NUKEVEX-166711 format. One line per 2 residues: for each residue z, y, x of C-alpha. Coordinates in steps of 0.1 Angstrom, whole numbers. Layout:
% NUKEVEX-166711
Z Y X; ... .
//
This chain:
% NUKEVEX-166711
-294 51 110; -283 45 74 .
-244 35 71; -242 2 49 .
-210 5 26; -201 -25 12 .
-169 -32 -20; -171 -66 -30 .
-152 -72 -60; -125 -98 -61 .
-136 -124 -91; -102 -149 -83 .
-75 -142 -86; -75 -124 -121 .
-48 -108 -138; -36 -144 -156 .
-32 -160 -124; 3 -170 -111 .
8 -180 -75; 37 -194 -62 .
55 -193 -26; 38 -223 -5 .
7 -228 -21; -27 -227 -9 .
-48 -207 -31; -85 -195 -24 .
-95 -159 -30; -129 -151 -42 .
-153 -121 -43; -189 -116 -56 .
-212 -115 -23; -243 -100 -42 .
-241 -61 -25; -236 -81 11 .
-266 -83 32; -274 -120 41 .
-282 -111 74; -245 -91 79 .
-216 -103 97; -191 -76 79 .
-154 -95 86; -128 -86 63 .
-91 -81 58; -70 -95 31 .
-36 -78 18; -10 -84 -6 .
5 -58 -26; 34 -49 -49 .
24 -19 -71; 52 2 -79 .
45 35 -96; 18 52 -79 .
20 31 -50; 0 1 -45 .
30 -11 -12; 3 -28 7 .
21 -52 33; -3 -44 61 .
18 -58 88; 9 -94 70 .
-26 -97 64; -30 -127 39 .
-58 -133 63; -83 -115 86 .
-115 -113 107; -133 -136 80 .
-167 -129 71; -173 -110 37 .
-206 -128 33; -185 -162 29 .
-178 -152 -7; -139 -169 -4 .
-110 -173 22; -85 -200 18 .
-47 -182 23; -13 -195 18 .
9 -175 -8; 38 -157 13 .
76 -156 2; 81 -126 -17 .
103 -118 -44; 92 -130 -81 .
73 -101 -100; 41 -95 -121 .
26 -63 -104; 10 -80 -75 .
-22 -69 -62; -49 -83 -36 .
-67 -58 -15; -99 -68 -3 .
-105 -49 28; -140 -45 47 .
-154 -12 51; -134 -2 20 .
-109 -16 2; -109 -32 -39 .
-79 -43 -54; -76 -67 -85 .
-55 -61 -116; -21 -69 -112 .
-10 -104 -115; 23 -126 -112 .
//
């Protein structure tokens, strides 16, 4: 049995993106490498990079149990300190982080 590994690239947000607490925003990713007949589910985490750590908030996912082949998920921006080193990481069977954003 051959294992299928998917690691979709996040297309939004981008490094120039700014989110505000309480906003409803859509996170999108490239689905071209995901088999259409798959039912892979994902989890979306917020992190704040400091030094060598991504500081992923694994206790409070932004979203979870959505289908990766849908290419997007809507979330509500949580209350976090202001900063410019935030990342979003999309997990399916591997993680894919984006560049820092605010």
